[in-house]
C-alpha positions in Angstrom: 13.1 4.1 -22.1 14.8 7.5 -22.8 16.9 7.5 -19.7 18.0 3.9 -20.2 19.5 4.9 -23.6 21.7 7.4 -21.7 22.9 4.9 -19.0 23.0 1.1 -19.0 23.8 0.9 -15.3 21.8 3.5 -13.4 18.9 2.1 -11.4 15.8 3.9 -12.7 12.7 4.7 -10.6 9.1 5.2 -11.6 7.1 8.1 -10.3 5.2 7.2 -7.1 2.1 5.0 -7.8 -0.5 4.7 -5.1 -1.2 1.2 -3.9 -4.9 1.5 -4.4 -4.3 2.5 -8.1 -2.1 -0.6 -8.6 -4.8 -2.8 -7.1 -7.8 -1.3 -8.9 -6.4 0.6 -11.8 -5.1 -0.1 -15.3 -2.0 -2.0 -14.3 -0.4 -2.1 -17.7 -0.6 1.6 -18.1 0.6 2.3 -14.6 3.3 -0.4 -14.4 4.1 -1.7 -17.8 7.7 -1.4 -19.1 9.9 -3.0 -21.7 12.5 -5.6 -20.6 15.3 -3.4 -22.1 14.6 -0.7 -19.5 15.9 -2.9 -16.7 17.0 -2.4 -14.0 13.9 -0.6 -12.9 12.4 0.1 -9.4 8.8 1.0 -8.6 7.9 3.5 -5.9 4.7 2.9 -4.0 2.6 5.2 -1.8 0.3 4.0 0.9 -0.1 3.3 4.6 -2.2 0.1 4.7 0.1 -2.9 5.1 -2.3 -5.3 3.4 -2.8 -3.1 0.3 0.9 -2.4 0.0 1.6 -6.1 0.2 -0.9 -6.8 -2.6 0.5 -3.9 -4.7 4.1 -5.1 -4.1 3.1 -8.6 -5.2 1.7 -7.2 -8.5 4.8 -5.1 -9.1 7.1 -8.1 -8.5 5.0 -10.0 -11.1 5.6 -7.2 -13.6 9.4 -7.8 -13.1 10.5 -4.8 -11.0 13.8 -5.4 -9.2 12.9 -3.2 -6.3 9.8 -2.0 -4.5 10.3 1.3 -2.7 7.9 2.8 -0.1 7.6 6.6 -0.3 7.9 8.1 3.2 8.9 11.5 1.9 6.3 13.0 -0.4 4.8 16.2 1.1 1.9 16.9 -1.3 -1.6 17.8 0.0 -3.1 14.8 -1.8 -0.6 12.5 -0.1 -1.2 14.1 3.3 -5.0 13.5 3.0 -4.3 9.8 2.4 -2.1 9.6 5.5 1.0 8.4 3.7 4.2 9.9 2.2 6.0 12.2 4.6 3.2 11.9 7.2 4.6 8.5 7.9 7.8 10.0 9.4 5.7 10.4 12.5 4.7 6.7 12.6 7.8 4.5 12.3 5.8 1.5 13.8 3.3 1.7 11.0 6.2 2.0 8.5 7.6 -1.2 10.0 4.3 -3.0 9.5 4.1 -1.9 5.9 7.7 -3.0 5.2 7.2 -6.4 6.8 4.0 -7.0 4.8 5.8 -5.9 1.5 8.8 -8.1 2.3 6.6 -11.1 2.9 4.7 -10.5 -0.3 7.6 -10.5 -2.8 10.4 -13.0 -3.7 13.7 -12.7 -1.8 15.5 -11.4 -4.9 13.2 -8.3 -5.1 14.5 -5.5 -2.9 12.2 -3.7 -0.5 13.4 -0.2 0.3 12.3 3.1 1.8 12.7 6.7 0.7 12.2 9.2 3.5 13.0 12.7 4.7 15.1 13.6 7.8 11.9 14.6 9.6 8.7 16.6 9.3 7.6 19.9 10.8 8.8 20.3 14.4 10.4 16.8 14.6 14.0 16.6 15.8 15.9 14.9 12.8 18.5 13.5 15.2 15.7 11.4 16.7 13.2 11.1 13.8 15.5 9.8 11.1 17.2 7.0 13.3 13.7 6.0 14.6 12.3 5.6 11.1 15.5 3.9 9.8 15.8 1.3 12.6 12.1 0.5 12.4 12.4 -0.1 8.6 15.5 -2.2 8.9 14.1 -4.3 11.7 11.1 -5.0 9.5 13.3 -6.2 6.6 14.1 -3.1 4.5 17.1 -3.7 2.2 18.0 0.0 1.8 17.2 3.5 3.0 17.2 6.5 0.6 17.2 9.8 2.5 16.2 13.1 1.0 18.3 15.2 3.3 15.7 17.8 4.1 12.8 18.2 6.4 9.3 18.3 5.0 7.1 21.1 6.2 3.6 19.8 5.8 2.2 23.1 7.0 3.4 26.4 5.4 5.3 25.2 2.3 4.0 23.9 -1.0 5.2 20.6 -2.4 7.5 22.6 -4.8 8.9 24.6 -2.0 9.5 21.5 0.0 11.9 20.3 -2.7 14.2 23.3 -2.3 13.4 25.6 0.7 14.2 23.5 3.8 18.0 23.4 4.2 19.9 20.3 3.2 21.6 18.4 6.0 24.0 15.8 4.4 25.9 15.5 7.6 23.0 13.8 9.4 22.8 11.2 6.6 26.6 10.5 6.8 26.3 10.3 10.5 23.6 7.7 10.3 25.8 5.7 7.9 28.8 5.9 10.3 26.6 4.4 13.1 25.2 1.7 10.8 28.1 0.7 8.4 26.5 -2.5 7.4 23.2 -0.9 6.2 22.7 0.4 2.7 22.1 4.2 2.9 21.7 6.4 -0.1 21.6 10.2 -0.4 19.0 12.3 -2.2 18.4 16.0 -2.5 20.2 18.9 -4.2 22.5 16.8 -6.3 22.6 18.7 -9.6 25.4 16.9 -11.5 27.7 14.0 -11.3 30.5 16.1 -9.7 28.1 16.8 -6.8 27.2 13.2 -6.6 30.9 12.2 -6.3 31.6 14.9 -3.8 28.8 13.9 -1.5 28.9 10.1 -1.9 31.8 9.6 0.6 31.1 6.5 2.7 27.5 6.3 1.5 26.2 3.5 -0.7 24.5 5.4 -3.4 23.1 8.7 -4.7 19.6 9.3 -6.1 19.0 12.2 -8.5 15.5 13.3 -9.5 14.9 16.7 -11.0 18.3 17.2 -12.4 18.3 13.9 -14.2 14.9 14.8 -15.7 15.7 18.4 -16.6 19.2 17.9 -17.8 19.3 14.2 -18.7 22.7 14.4 -20.4 24.2 14.0 -16.9 23.3 10.4 -17.1 25.8 9.8 -20.0 28.6 9.9 -17.4 27.1 7.3 -15.1 28.4 4.3 -16.9 31.9 5.7 -17.2 31.8 6.4 -13.5 30.6 3.0 -12.3 32.1 0.7 -14.9 35.0 2.7 -16.5 33.2 2.3 -19.9 34.5 4.7 -22.6 32.5 7.9 -23.1 30.6 7.6 -26.4 31.1 10.3 -29.1 28.3 12.8 -28.3 26.6 13.4 -31.6 26.8 9.8 -32.8 25.4 8.6 -29.5 22.7 11.3 -29.5 21.6 10.1 -33.0 21.4 6.5 -31.7 19.3 7.7 -28.7 16.9 9.7 -30.9 16.5 6.8 -33.4 15.7 4.4 -30.7 13.1 6.8 -29.2 11.6 7.4 -32.7 11.1 3.7 -33.1 9.7 3.5 -29.6 7.3 6.4 -30.4 6.2 4.6 -33.6 5.3 1.5 -31.6 3.5 3.7 -29.0 1.5 5.5 -31.7 0.6 2.2 -33.3 -0.8 1.1 -29.9 -3.0 4.2 -29.7 -0.7 6.7 -28.1 0.6 10.0 -29.3 4.1 11.3 -30.1 3.9 13.9 -27.3 3.6 11.1 -24.7 7.2 10.2 -25.6 8.9 13.4 -26.6 7.7 15.5 -23.7 10.3 13.7 -21.6 13.1 14.5 -24.0 13.0 18.4 -24.1 16.0 18.7 -21.8 18.2 16.4 -23.9 20.4 19.2 -25.3 20.1 21.7 -22.4 22.7 24.4 -22.6 23.7 23.8 -26.2 23.2 26.0 -29.2 19.9 25.2 -30.9 18.4 23.8 -27.7 15.7 26.4 -27.7 14.5 25.4 -31.1 14.7 21.7 -30.1 12.5 22.4 -27.1 10.1 24.5 -29.2 9.7 21.8 -31.8 9.1 19.1 -29.3 6.7 21.3 -27.3 4.7 22.6 -30.3 4.9 20.3 -33.2 5.0 16.9 -31.4 1.7 17.7 -29.6 -0.2 18.1 -32.8 -2.8 15.4 -33.6 -1.3 12.9 -35.9 2.3 13.9 -35.4 4.7 11.2 -36.5 8.2 10.2 -35.3 9.7 12.0 -38.3 9.1 15.3 -36.4 11.5 14.1 -33.7 14.1 13.0 -36.3 13.9 16.3 -38.1 14.3 18.2 -34.8 17.6 16.2 -34.2 18.8 16.9 -37.7 18.3 20.6 -37.1 20.3 20.8 -33.9 23.0 18.6 -35.2 23.3 20.8 -38.3 23.7 23.9 -36.0 26.7 22.3 -34.4 28.2 21.0 -37.7 28.1 24.6 -38.9 29.6 25.9 -35.7 32.4 23.4 -35.9 33.1 24.3 -39.6 33.3 27.9 -38.7 
């Protein structure tokens, strides 16, 4: 909901949800979203074609525009379940999973794959095309490539997001050989300038950590893709905070806590004067039992006041 206030056009992805959790867990908690958040894609983890098909069917019923199969996550928990990046070694199994997912959802719902360029000692020049062609032949609509290897032995999940070197060239090469396929780039894209610089002939860019840690980058997306005017910063920020306060109020009324909403907003003013106090307020006061949305509104008033005083000076 927060990121949607910053961009009307960006396609937003959920965190990875395991297929078993979708089938057996609290579906509303795991998958529920408001219509105004669209367009939204869901990312699934799993390696059982039948389970992924059932989970995809449920996700389509919830209204997701895209169901994405994660073939890139390197965490220990994912490895023990034989999915995520482990599947880079099994393109035939990925193909069966994609075919089952494609058959389970309506044609207007995209079925896509997010992968790495290889794992461990694999040769990316062979591993990536093998995975890509298997997925496409099975009916995948798009391939999102995190342009790093995943080292399942020797690196932590956190290290796997930054230590293996980026290889954008191999992704651009795959696109050059498959001009009619949708191929998007992920990994190391820290701002919109980097996204523009690396897009080239590719069909899209995907940003994870930077969009979460410095969400203000999303304000420029609509201007980039639709030539919409850039909104005045503080007026727009107030609108965003007011929408999120209202959203938090509804969430609290439904049994939630303010912190469930505000913990995703701490990076909203990253790099600006007063941002440290903004983060402290959201991290300390919003977590208190019984905290109300007024805490969020007051935090915004404080940082806006800092900048009014700076401007006056």
